[in-house]
Z-matrix of the N, CA and C atoms (Angstrom, degrees):
N
C 1 1.444
C 2 1.527 1 108.44
N 3 1.312 2 116.32 1 131.86
C 4 1.465 3 120.66 2 -179.22
C 5 1.520 4 110.16 3 -90.96
N 6 1.318 5 114.82 4 144.78
C 7 1.463 6 120.34 5 177.65
C 8 1.520 7 109.18 6 -73.26
N 9 1.303 8 115.87 7 146.66
C 10 1.456 9 121.08 8 177.63
C 11 1.521 10 109.06 9 -73.23
N 12 1.321 11 115.98 10 132.37
C 13 1.457 12 121.00 11 179.13
C 14 1.517 13 108.28 12 -96.01
N 15 1.319 14 115.61 13 123.75
C 16 1.459 15 120.83 14 178.51
C 17 1.514 16 107.87 15 -97.83
N 18 1.323 17 115.76 16 126.14
C 19 1.455 18 119.48 17 180.00
C 20 1.523 19 108.41 18 -121.31
N 21 1.317 20 115.75 19 124.35
C 22 1.456 21 120.69 20 177.39
C 23 1.517 22 107.63 21 -112.16
N 24 1.303 23 115.40 22 149.76
C 25 1.456 24 120.07 23 179.51
C 26 1.517 25 109.40 24 -128.99
N 27 1.316 26 114.32 25 154.17
C 28 1.455 27 120.31 26 175.92
C 29 1.514 28 109.24 27 -75.36
N 30 1.297 29 120.76 28 152.69
C 31 1.458 30 127.26 29 3.08
C 32 1.532 31 111.94 30 -81.27
N 33 1.332 32 115.01 31 150.51
C 34 1.462 33 121.65 32 172.10
C 35 1.527 34 107.58 33 -128.31
N 36 1.317 35 115.70 34 161.00
C 37 1.460 36 120.87 35 179.92
C 38 1.523 37 109.07 36 -119.93
N 39 1.324 38 115.33 37 127.96
C 40 1.459 39 122.87 38 175.68
C 41 1.527 40 105.85 39 -121.85
N 42 1.333 41 116.81 40 119.27
C 43 1.463 42 119.29 41 -173.97
C 44 1.525 43 108.04 42 63.18
N 45 1.315 44 116.86 43 -127.85
C 46 1.466 45 119.69 44 176.11
C 47 1.529 46 111.62 45 -107.87
N 48 1.337 47 116.31 46 20.86
C 49 1.460 48 122.54 47 -179.88
C 50 1.525 49 109.46 48 -108.74
N 51 1.324 50 116.41 49 125.23
C 52 1.461 51 121.25 50 173.03
C 53 1.522 52 108.02 51 -92.65
N 54 1.325 53 116.37 52 134.08
C 55 1.460 54 122.19 53 178.73
C 56 1.519 55 107.16 54 -109.97
N 57 1.327 56 116.70 55 123.24
C 58 1.457 57 121.63 56 -177.43
C 59 1.521 58 110.44 57 -141.58
N 60 1.322 59 116.33 58 159.23
C 61 1.465 60 120.33 59 175.00
C 62 1.525 61 110.64 60 -96.31
N 63 1.320 62 117.35 61 -12.55
C 64 1.461 63 121.97 62 -176.75
C 65 1.533 64 110.62 63 -56.51
N 66 1.311 65 116.64 64 123.09
C 67 1.469 66 124.59 65 178.31
C 68 1.529 67 112.87 66 57.87
N 69 1.333 68 116.96 67 31.86
C 70 1.464 69 119.53 68 -177.50
C 71 1.521 70 113.10 69 -98.99
N 72 1.309 71 117.83 70 -23.71
C 73 1.458 72 120.00 71 -176.19
C 74 1.517 73 111.06 72 94.54
N 75 1.293 74 115.44 73 165.28
C 76 1.468 75 121.66 74 -175.71
C 77 1.537 76 111.36 75 -65.51
N 78 1.333 77 115.42 76 129.54
C 79 1.455 78 120.75 77 177.39
C 80 1.520 79 114.54 78 73.24
N 81 1.327 80 117.29 79 14.56
C 82 1.463 81 121.58 80 -177.24
C 83 1.530 82 109.71 81 -125.51
N 84 1.317 83 115.61 82 159.61
C 85 1.459 84 122.40 83 167.46
C 86 1.524 85 107.30 84 -125.06
N 87 1.312 86 114.95 85 152.20
C 88 1.463 87 120.15 86 -179.04
C 89 1.521 88 109.12 87 -106.27
N 90 1.314 89 116.21 88 141.01
C 91 1.460 90 122.53 89 178.84
C 92 1.518 91 108.95 90 -105.15
N 93 1.332 92 115.56 91 130.10
C 94 1.459 93 121.36 92 -178.35
C 95 1.521 94 108.43 93 -125.85
N 96 1.331 95 116.12 94 132.14
C 97 1.462 96 121.74 95 177.84
C 98 1.518 97 107.68 96 -128.75
N 99 1.325 98 116.48 97 123.17
C 100 1.468 99 122.80 98 -179.52
C 101 1.525 100 111.38 99 53.05
N 102 1.344 101 116.70 100 40.88
C 103 1.456 102 121.58 101 176.75
C 104 1.511 103 115.76 102 81.35
N 105 1.319 104 117.73 103 -4.84
C 106 1.468 105 122.25 104 -179.16
C 107 1.520 106 110.21 105 -109.08
N 108 1.327 107 116.22 106 135.17
C 109 1.457 108 120.78 107 176.61
C 110 1.524 109 108.71 108 -69.91
N 111 1.345 110 115.78 109 128.13
C 112 1.467 111 119.07 110 179.56
C 113 1.522 112 111.99 111 -111.24
N 114 1.331 113 116.64 112 -0.09
C 115 1.456 114 118.70 113 176.09
C 116 1.508 115 113.05 114 148.91
N 117 1.327 116 114.01 115 179.85
C 118 1.457 117 121.96 116 178.31
C 119 1.524 118 109.04 117 -128.30
N 120 1.337 119 114.81 118 149.80
C 121 1.461 120 122.03 119 178.59
C 122 1.524 121 107.24 120 -132.84
N 123 1.323 122 116.29 121 142.95
C 124 1.458 123 119.85 122 173.84
C 125 1.526 124 108.48 123 -62.89
N 126 1.334 125 115.79 124 137.82
C 127 1.472 126 120.88 125 -177.29
C 128 1.520 127 112.67 126 -55.07
N 129 1.324 128 116.86 127 -38.14
C 130 1.464 129 119.16 128 -177.00
C 131 1.527 130 113.01 129 -79.30
N 132 1.330 131 118.08 130 -0.64
C 133 1.467 132 121.06 131 179.61
C 134 1.530 133 113.31 132 -119.14
N 135 1.333 134 116.47 133 8.72
C 136 1.465 135 120.21 134 -177.29
C 137 1.525 136 111.58 135 -58.20
N 138 1.325 137 117.31 136 -45.31
C 139 1.468 138 120.06 137 -177.58
C 140 1.524 139 112.39 138 -66.35
N 141 1.317 140 117.70 139 -25.56
C 142 1.467 141 121.24 140 178.00
C 143 1.528 142 111.86 141 -84.17
N 144 1.335 143 116.90 142 -40.71
C 145 1.463 144 121.14 143 -171.46
C 146 1.527 145 114.75 144 -90.16
N 147 1.330 146 118.41 145 -31.08
C 148 1.461 147 120.42 146 -176.73
C 149 1.533 148 113.26 147 -60.49
N 150 1.338 149 120.25 148 -38.89
C 151 1.471 150 118.72 149 177.19
C 152 1.533 151 112.96 150 -58.78
N 153 1.316 152 117.69 151 -33.29
C 154 1.472 153 120.37 152 177.42
C 155 1.523 154 110.95 153 -67.17
N 156 1.332 155 115.83 154 -37.63
C 157 1.465 156 120.35 155 178.87
C 158 1.524 157 110.17 156 -68.61
N 159 1.330 158 116.36 157 -42.95
C 160 1.465 159 121.00 158 -178.99
C 161 1.523 160 113.14 159 -74.62
N 162 1.333 161 116.53 160 -25.40
C 163 1.455 162 120.60 161 -176.83
C 164 1.517 163 113.21 162 79.46
N 165 1.328 164 116.63 163 20.69
C 166 1.463 165 121.65 164 179.21
C 167 1.522 166 108.90 165 -158.06
N 168 1.337 167 115.91 166 165.16
C 169 1.460 168 120.79 167 175.89
C 170 1.524 169 109.75 168 -73.23
N 171 1.329 170 115.89 169 152.17
C 172 1.459 171 120.85 170 174.45
C 173 1.522 172 109.56 171 -79.84
N 174 1.336 173 115.90 172 143.36
C 175 1.460 174 119.52 173 173.96
C 176 1.528 175 108.69 174 -74.53
N 177 1.307 176 116.66 175 164.50
C 178 1.465 177 121.02 176 176.97
C 179 1.531 178 109.67 177 -58.59
N 180 1.326 179 117.23 178 -42.52
C 181 1.459 180 121.35 179 -179.62
C 182 1.527 181 111.01 180 -61.94
N 183 1.334 182 117.15 181 -41.13
C 184 1.462 183 120.81 182 178.44
C 185 1.525 184 110.99 183 -66.41
N 186 1.335 185 116.92 184 -40.32
C 187 1.462 186 120.45 185 177.86
C 188 1.523 187 111.05 186 -61.70
N 189 1.325 188 116.52 187 -42.78
C 190 1.467 189 120.78 188 178.82
C 191 1.524 190 110.19 189 -64.40
N 192 1.329 191 117.42 190 -45.15
C 193 1.463 192 121.03 191 179.93
C 194 1.524 193 111.28 192 -59.33
N 195 1.323 194 117.06 193 -43.81
C 196 1.467 195 120.96 194 179.38
C 197 1.522 196 110.51 195 -65.36
N 198 1.324 197 116.82 196 -44.28
C 199 1.463 198 120.94 197 -179.59
C 200 1.525 199 111.06 198 -60.17
N 201 1.331 200 117.41 199 -38.68
C 202 1.460 201 121.33 200 179.86
C 203 1.524 202 112.81 201 -76.76
N 204 1.329 203 117.80 202 -31.53
C 205 1.462 204 120.83 203 -173.22
C 206 1.518 205 114.64 204 -93.32
N 207 1.319 206 117.71 205 -30.50
C 208 1.468 207 120.80 206 -173.98
C 209 1.524 208 109.41 207 -101.65
N 210 1.336 209 116.97 208 111.33
C 211 1.464 210 118.99 209 177.55
C 212 1.529 211 110.30 210 -60.67
N 213 1.307 212 117.07 211 128.38
C 214 1.463 213 120.71 212 177.52
C 215 1.509 214 114.75 213 92.63
N 216 1.340 215 118.11 214 -6.81
C 217 1.468 216 119.73 215 178.09
C 218 1.519 217 108.31 216 -67.21
N 219 1.316 218 116.23 217 128.55
C 220 1.461 219 120.28 218 -177.73
C 221 1.518 220 109.88 219 -126.87
N 222 1.304 221 114.82 220 148.80
C 223 1.457 222 121.07 221 176.73
C 224 1.519 223 107.68 222 -86.36
N 225 1.326 224 116.72 223 127.71
C 226 1.467 225 121.14 224 179.37
C 227 1.518 226 109.35 225 -67.21
N 228 1.314 227 115.41 226 140.94
C 229 1.469 228 119.92 227 -179.17
C 230 1.510 229 111.05 228 -78.66
């Protein structure tokens, strides 16, 4: 029996921040809050930088969602 593969795609919302690739540039994601762009983060640093933007740690569920949705997102060792 094969395991079910869950595939998530951008945009996703974590807290009140929407994460999208639209108009972000190569290797980047754009952060949107209340319809306004608040910045860009390198895709491979989303898990490190997003908690600073949110002002809190990411939950396990949020970390999994980001890892599945953002190409290149990596968990720091």
